[in-house]
C-alpha positions in Angstrom: -8.0 0.3 -8.7 -7.1 0.6 -5.0 -4.2 1.9 -3.0 -1.5 0.4 -5.3 -0.2 0.9 -8.8 -0.4 -2.2 -11.1 2.7 -2.9 -13.0 2.3 -5.9 -15.3 0.1 -7.8 -12.8 2.1 -6.7 -9.8 1.0 -4.0 -7.4 3.4 -1.2 -6.6 3.3 -0.1 -3.0 5.1 2.5 -1.0 8.5 2.1 0.5 10.3 1.2 -2.8 13.4 3.5 -2.7 14.9 1.8 -5.7 11.9 3.0 -7.7 12.2 6.5 -6.1 15.9 6.7 -7.2 14.9 5.7 -10.7 12.3 8.4 -10.9 14.5 11.1 -9.3 18.1 10.1 -10.1 19.4 13.6 -9.1 17.6 13.9 -5.8 19.8 14.6 -2.8 20.6 11.6 -0.5 19.7 10.2 1.8 16.1 10.0 0.5 13.4 10.7 3.0 10.7 8.0 2.5 7.2 9.4 3.4 5.6 6.9 1.0 4.5 4.5 3.7 2.3 4.7 6.8 4.9 3.3 9.2 5.8 4.9 12.5 9.3 6.5 12.2 9.8 5.7 15.9 10.6 2.0 16.3 9.7 0.2 19.5 12.9 0.1 21.8 12.8 -3.7 22.4 15.2 -5.5 24.7 18.2 -7.5 23.3 17.2 -10.6 21.5 18.0 -13.9 23.2 21.3 -15.4 22.2 19.7 -18.3 20.4 16.9 -16.3 18.7 18.4 -17.1 15.2 19.9 -20.5 15.9 16.9 -22.5 17.1 13.4 -23.1 15.9 10.7 -20.8 17.3 9.2 -22.3 20.5 5.5 -23.1 20.5 5.3 -21.8 24.1 6.7 -18.5 22.9 4.0 -18.4 20.2 1.4 -19.0 22.9 2.7 -16.1 24.9 2.6 -13.9 21.8 -1.0 -14.8 21.2 -1.9 -14.1 24.8 -0.3 -10.6 24.6 -2.0 -9.9 21.3 -5.4 -11.0 22.7 -5.0 -8.6 25.6 -3.7 -5.7 23.5 -6.3 -6.0 20.7 -9.3 -6.9 22.8 -9.8 -10.4 21.5 -11.9 -12.8 23.6 -9.0 -15.1 24.2 -5.7 -16.3 22.7 -7.7 -19.1 20.9 -9.3 -16.3 18.8 -5.9 -15.2 17.5 -3.7 -16.5 14.7 -0.2 -15.0 14.3 1.6 -15.0 11.0 4.6 -13.4 9.2 2.7 -10.2 8.4 -0.9 -9.7 7.5 0.0 -9.7 3.8 0.6 -13.5 4.0 -2.7 -14.0 5.7 -4.8 -12.3 3.0 -5.1 -15.3 0.6 -5.7 -17.7 3.4 -8.5 -15.5 4.8 -10.1 -15.1 1.4 -10.5 -18.9 1.2 -12.3 -19.3 4.5 -16.0 -18.8 3.3 -17.2 -22.1 2.1 -19.8 -20.7 -0.3 -17.5 -18.1 -1.9 -18.7 -16.5 -5.1 -18.9 -12.7 -4.8 -16.4 -10.5 -3.0 -17.0 -6.8 -2.3 -14.1 -4.5 -1.3 -14.9 -1.1 0.1 -12.7 1.1 -2.1 -10.5 2.9 -2.8 -8.3 1.0 -0.4 -5.3 -1.3 -0.1 -5.1 -3.1 -3.4 -3.9 -6.5 -2.1 -7.4 -7.4 -0.7 -8.9 -7.4 -4.1 -6.0 -9.3 -5.6 -6.2 -12.0 -2.9 -9.9 -12.4 -3.5 -9.4 -12.8 -7.2 -6.7 -15.4 -6.6 -9.2 -17.2 -4.4 -11.6 -17.3 -7.4 -14.1 -14.6 -6.4 -16.0 -12.3 -8.7 -14.6 -9.1 -7.1 -16.4 -5.8 -7.0 -14.9 -2.7 -5.6 -17.7 -0.6 -4.0 -17.9 2.8 -2.3 -20.9 2.3 -0.1 -20.7 0.0 3.0 -24.2 -1.2 2.3 -23.0 -2.8 -0.8 -20.9 -5.2 1.3 -24.2 -6.9 2.3 -24.4 -8.3 -1.3 -21.1 -10.3 -1.0 -20.0 -13.7 0.4 -16.6 -12.2 1.3 -16.7 -8.5 2.2 -13.6 -6.4 3.1 -13.2 -3.0 4.6 -10.0 -1.3 5.9 -11.0 0.6 9.1 -9.6 3.2 9.3 -9.1 3.2 5.6 -5.8 3.4 3.7 -5.3 6.0 2.2 -8.4 8.1 3.0 -8.8 7.5 6.7 -12.5 6.8 6.2 -14.1 5.0 9.3 -17.1 2.8 9.1 -18.9 2.9 12.5 -18.8 -0.2 14.7 -22.6 -0.7 14.8 -22.7 -0.8 11.0 -19.8 -3.2 10.8 -21.5 -5.5 13.3 -24.8 -5.4 11.3 -23.0 -6.3 8.1 -21.2 -9.2 9.9 -24.5 -10.5 11.3 -26.0 -10.4 7.8 -23.1 -12.2 6.2 -23.0 -14.8 9.1 -26.6 -15.7 8.3 -25.6 -16.8 4.8 -22.3 -18.4 5.6 -20.3 -15.3 4.5 -17.5 -13.4 6.2 -16.7 -9.7 6.9 -13.0 -9.0 7.0 -12.2 -5.7 8.9 -8.6 -4.8 8.3 -7.6 -2.7 11.4 -4.0 -2.2 10.3 -4.0 1.5 11.4 -6.4 1.2 14.3 -3.7 1.9 16.9 -3.2 5.4 15.4 -6.8 6.3 15.1 -10.0 7.0 17.0 -11.9 4.2 15.4 -13.7 1.5 17.5 -12.3 -2.0 17.1 -14.6 -4.9 16.5 -12.1 -7.5 17.7 -14.1 -8.2 20.8 -17.1 -9.3 18.7 -15.6 -12.1 16.6 -17.0 -15.0 18.7 -20.4 -14.6 17.2 -19.0 -15.6 13.8 -19.1 -14.0 10.3 -16.3 -11.6 11.3 -12.5 -11.6 11.1 -10.2 -8.7 12.1 -6.7 -8.2 10.8 -4.1 -6.4 12.9 -0.7 -5.3 11.7 2.2 -5.1 14.2 4.9 -3.4 12.2 3.1 -0.2 11.3 2.3 1.3 14.7 5.4 -0.2 16.3 7.7 1.1 13.5 9.0 -2.4 12.8 7.6 -3.4 9.4 10.7 -5.5 8.7 9.9 -7.8 11.6 6.9 -9.2 9.5 4.3 -9.9 12.1 0.5 -9.7 11.8 -2.6 -11.3 13.3 -6.0 -12.6 12.3 -8.6 -12.5 15.0 -11.8 -14.5 14.6 -13.9 -17.4 15.9 -11.6 -20.3 17.1 -12.8 -22.6 14.3 -11.6 -20.1 11.7 -8.4 -19.5 13.6 -7.7 -23.2 13.6 -8.1 -23.4 9.8 -5.7 -20.4 9.4 -3.1 -22.0 11.6 -3.4 -25.3 9.8 -2.6 -23.6 6.6 0.3 -21.6 8.1 1.8 -24.7 9.6 4.5 -24.7 12.3 7.1 -22.0 12.9 5.2 -19.4 10.9 6.5 -16.6 13.2 10.2 -16.2 13.6 12.0 -16.3 17.0 13.0 -12.6 16.9 9.4 -11.6 16.0 8.1 -13.7 18.9 10.4 -11.9 21.3 9.8 -8.4 20.0 6.1 -8.8 19.5 5.3 -10.2 22.9 7.3 -7.5 24.7 5.9 -4.6 22.6 2.3 -5.7 22.8 2.5 -5.9 26.6 3.9 -2.4 26.9 0.7 -0.4 27.2 2.5 2.7 28.5 4.7 2.9 25.4 1.5 2.5 23.3 -0.3 5.3 25.1 2.6 7.7 24.9 3.3 6.9 21.3 -0.3 7.5 20.3 -0.1 11.0 21.7 3.3 11.6 20.1 2.0 10.5 16.7 -1.1 12.7 17.1 1.1 15.8 17.7 3.3 14.9 14.7 0.3 14.6 12.5 -1.0 18.0 13.6 2.5 19.5 13.0 2.6 18.1 9.5 -0.9 19.4 8.8 0.2 22.9 9.8 3.2 22.8 7.5 1.1 21.7 4.6 -1.6 24.3 5.3 1.1 27.0 5.2 1.7 26.1 1.6 -2.1 26.1 0.8 -2.3 22.3 0.9 -5.4 21.0 2.7 -5.4 17.6 4.4 -8.5 15.6 3.4 -8.1 12.7 5.7 -5.7 10.1 7.0 -4.7 8.8 10.4 -1.9 9.8 12.9 0.5 7.7 10.8 -0.2 9.2 7.4 -2.0 12.2 5.9 -4.2 12.1 2.8 -4.2 14.9 0.3 -6.5 15.6 -2.6 -5.1 18.4 -4.8 -5.5 19.4 -8.4 -1.7 19.7 -8.8 -0.9 16.5 -6.8 1.4 15.1 -9.6 3.4 18.3 -9.7 3.7 18.2 -5.9 4.9 14.6 -6.1 7.5 15.5 -8.7 8.7 18.7 -6.9 9.1 16.8 -3.6 10.8 13.9 -5.3 13.4 16.2 -6.8 14.2 17.4 -3.2 14.6 13.8 -2.1 11.2 13.5 -0.4 9.4 10.4 -1.7 5.6 10.4 -1.1 2.9 8.1 -2.2 0.9 8.7 -5.4 -1.9 6.8 -7.0 -1.7 6.3 -10.7 -5.4 5.8 -11.2 -6.3 8.7 -9.0 -3.8 11.5 -10.0 -5.3 14.1 -7.7 -4.4 12.2 -4.5 -1.3 11.8 -2.4 -0.4 10.2 0.9 2.3 11.4 3.2 3.8 9.5 6.1 5.3 11.2 9.1 8.9 12.4 9.1 11.4 11.2 11.7 12.6 13.8 14.2 15.8 14.4 12.2 13.9 14.8 8.9 11.6 17.6 9.7 13.8 20.5 8.6 14.4 19.0 5.2 10.7 18.3 4.7 9.8 21.9 5.8 12.4 23.3 3.4 11.2 21.2 0.5 7.6 22.2 1.2 8.6 25.9 1.5 9.8 25.8 -2.1 6.4 24.7 -3.4 4.0 27.1 -5.1 0.4 25.9 -5.0 
């Protein structure tokens, strides 16, 4: 299983505070949610236009958003970019793109929705732990950097896999949801050769997951097929405004990357003081592998600190970054731990 807990066919993800309150009914409020990898510092966008909610999204605004995304993410052009209401919505559409689909390989453990989308598309899905095994598939998926481990597959290897899959009509999907908060090399500039599609998430790095905005970057022929399935008005007016402004703000992006890096180092130091070693992650989340991970999950939960656990991998935890006003509570809760 990947980075999600299966509950009767559904996959449980981070960010579910209702579930947190059910697990820890006596925990102090407000709960501190460290169960996601979302930036606690939201982008300070300008006021929304007065008609943002009252009129249909304008196609010209969508064009401007795609231009901003192409420049920010390094895509060859706006024609190589499809925008949708979050990358989650794009996954089943993307899974149906290869015309000779049969076998899917997901580099795991990782975000569980990729495997689910491939199964829904009719693939025989195999979760593999060696990038070379992706060569065997018609649809291959890797999250780079990975959620939750932070694993990075080097760009040259990704391009080799894409070239191999292109030769047999397959597709490599590289989910770069956490790329903005990492040192990995994007492959978004290489999509024009075919056999390659890159997913980019807006809400994680810009701290605005509720906006629901994501992008698929690929050859224009595949982008056109994605847009045909999405149909008109797939991105809301408010998301068009916020996304275009934020993606064009390269100074905020540069400053925030450094701020997140410092916060991740700070969280590592607090964890190390309690004898908890960080095994991986990105600047938006830290990955822990610990023999007493379940006890740590419970102890933090009772203090009102909700972190991410993995039911099928009980020795692992993922912690997001605290907001500025949450650090003292997190440090106090961690200081109570005995490891």
